[in-house]
N, C-alpha and C positions, 0 to 999 in steps of 0.2 A: 536212267540210273541216277541215284543220288550222287555217287562218285564212283570212279573206277580206280582200283589200286594200280597205280602206274609202276610201282616197284613192289617187290615182295621180299620178305625176310625169311629165308629158309631156316628151318630148325637145324641147329647144329647137330650133325650126325658124327662128324669126324673131328670134333674139337677145332683146333686151329685150321686144319685143312679145310673144313667146311666154312669157317669164317671167311677165308680168302675166296672160296667159291661163291659165297653169298654176294659179296660186293661186286665181283667181276661179272658174275653171271647176269645179274639183273641190270647191269649197265648195257649189256649186249643183247638182251632178249626183249622182244616186243610182248607186252602183256595187255589183255588176254586175247582170245578170239574176238574179232569184231562181230562176227556171226559165223557159226559153222557152215561150211558150204555144202556138205553132204549129210543130209539129215533124214531121219525116219520120222513118221508121225507117231506120237506117243499115245498111250492109253488115255491120258488125261487131256488130250488136245494140245499138249506142249510139244516143243521140239525135243527130240531125243538124240543125243550124241552117240554115234556108233563107236563102239569100243571093243578092242581085242586085248587079251591077256596072253603074253608069251613068256612062259617060265617052265622049266623042267621039274620044278618041285610042286607036286599037287597041293601041298599044304598052303603054299603061297597063293596059288591060283584060287583056292577055296576061300582064303581069308579075304582077298580083294573082292571076289564075287559076293561073298556074304555081306561085306561092308557096303558095297554099292547098292545091293538090293535092299538091305535093312534100312538104309538112310534115304531111300527113294530119290537118289540122285537122278538127273535126267540123262542117264547113261544106259544104253542098251548093249549088253555084251553079245556081239554077233559071232564070236568064236574064240577058241583058245588053241594054243600050240605049245608043244613040249620040246621042240627042237628048232634050230635056226632055219632049216629048210622049210619046215611046215609054217613057221612064222612068216617068212617072206611070201610064200604062196598064199597064205591066209590074208595078209595085208593087201596084196595085189588083187585078190579076188573080191574082197569085201569093201575096200576103200574106206577104212575107218577114219574118224576124226581124231580119236585118242587111242594111244597104244601104251600099255604097260609092258616094258621090255626088260627081261633078265639079261645079264651080260654073258654069263657062262652057261651055254647050252650046247648040246651035241651038234655036230656037222657044221654049223655056222654060229659064231658068237653074236651077241647082240649088236656090237658095233658094226659087224659086216652087214647085218640086216638093215640097220639104220642108214648105212651108206647107200643102200639100194632102194630106199623108199622116199616119198615126198608127199606133201599135202596133208600131213597130220601132225598132231602134237605127240611127243614121246616122253613118257615118264620112265626113267631108268630105275629098276629095282635090283639092288645088288648087296651082297654080303661082304664085298671088298671095300676097304677103307683107305686106299692109297690116294695121294694127291694126283698121281698120274691118271687114275681113272676119272677123277673129277675134271681134269684138264681135257682129256680125250672126249668126255661126254659133252663138254662145252663146245669143243671144236666141231663135234658132230651135230650141234644145234638142238640138243634135247631141251625139253621144256622144264624138267625138274629131275631130281635124283633123290630116292629114299632108300633107307637101309633095311636090311633084314636082321632080325625078325621084324616084320612090318608092324609099326605102331599105328593104331587107328587114328590118333590125332594128327600124326604126321601125314598119313594117307589122305585124310580129309583136307588138310591145308594144301597138299599138292594138287588135289583135284580142283579145289576152288581157284588156285593160281592158274591152272590150265584152262578152265572153262569160264572163269569169272562168274557173274551172276546172270548170264544170258540164258536163263532157264526157259523163257518163252520168246515168242516173236514180238512181244509188246513191251516197250521200254518202261511203261508205267507199272505194269504188273511186275516186271523185274525189279523195279525200284522198291515196290512194296515187299517183295520177297527178301531183298537185301535188308530192308529196314527191320522186318520182323526177325530175321536171323541174327541181327545185331542188337535187338532190344526186346527179345522175347520175355525177359524177366520183368519188364515194366508193364504198366497198364497201356494197352494198345486199343485205340478206338477209331471208328470209321472217320470222324471229322478230321483227325490229325492226318490220316492217310490221304483223304481227299485234298487237304491243303498241300500236303507233300507233293502230290502229283498234279496239282492245278486242275482238279476234276471235281465234279459233284459227287456226293456220297453214293447216290443211287447208280451213277454211271460206273464208278470204280468198283462197286460191289458186283455189278453184272459182268464187267470186263474180267475181273479176277476169277469169277466162277466159270466163265466161258473158257478161259485158258487152263485153269487148274482143276476143274470139275469138283470144286469144294468151295465153301464160303471162306472168307478171310478169317473169321474167328475159329473155324475148324482147322485151318492151317496153323494158326497160332498155337492151338492146343497140341497139334501133332508135333510141331517143332519143340514145344516144351517137354513133351513126353520123351522124344528122342534125346534131347539134351540131358534130361534127368537120368536116362539109361547110361549115358557117358559118365556122368558124375558118380553114379553108383559103382560102375565097373572100374573106371580109371582113377577116381579120387577117393574111392572106398567110403563114400558118404553113406549115411543111413537114408532110408526112404524119406524120413521127415526132413532131413537136411537137404536132400536133393529136391524135394517138392518145393520147399521154401526158396531155394536158390533159383529155380526156374520160373517162379512167379505165383505159386499156389499158397494161399494163406492157411489152408487146412487140408488134411489128408483125405477127407471125404471126396473133395473135388478131384484131387490128384488120382485117387483110385478109380474114380468114375471115368476120367478121360484116358487113363492108362489102359483100362480094359477095352475101351472103344477102339483105340488105335493099335493095341498089341493083341487084342483078342483073348486076353487072360489076365489074371491078377498079377501084381508085381511079384508076389512070392512064387507063383507058378512059373512065371516068365524067367526069373533069375535062376530058379532051380533047373529049368530046362537048358538054359545057357551054360550053366556050370557043368551039366552032364555032357554037353557037346564040346566042352573045352574052351569056350569063349569067355 
């Protein structure tokens, strides 16, 4: 890896309450996984982090699931639960690496479940904004806490803080993934990536394709398209503005790669998303 974030700055959810949480939490929490210990083999030859979602609100479960799947995170959702008892049973049965945990659920609340599990990272998802909840979550050793309604940017940052950039078993590939995700709007070429990883161009190209089942340039375009979608949805940018912001100098190229990675034109894609309520 180029570098690892040793500390994180959580987005303020609760104003001053969350500001206090930020400082104290990251002084007490190790970041991130050195390497997940219970992993599944992924479709692309990468490691996949086993994940469960525990929430009694179907809408929240669907939002988290949709975001994980649409962003191609290395997370495999191995189960969901809508009450505390089911959540505890699911976690004990599947031994996940990452858990999204609601606090208020029937039969057992999230804190009771957390007290009875170990060996996994926990991201608390809650609609409650009291400092007492933040303190209790910290004492319980949770990885992060995000507020309802779930904000995509906040969710993304929480996931990255939990898993870091350990997307594959190879540190050089992980370093390239991190670099591309941080510099996707710039011109990215194979020589600079080879220099970055102290490898030859041909070797790093083969290694990346082996682990990701796609070429480096294909990954760059995929990330650019995904980031452009965020800009259109969250920043309300026009397609022209979003295309330029992620590194495309003309709409023709943007439309070409958008259709490759989304399977439809931008107009058709965003119309479909609006109809689904996203």
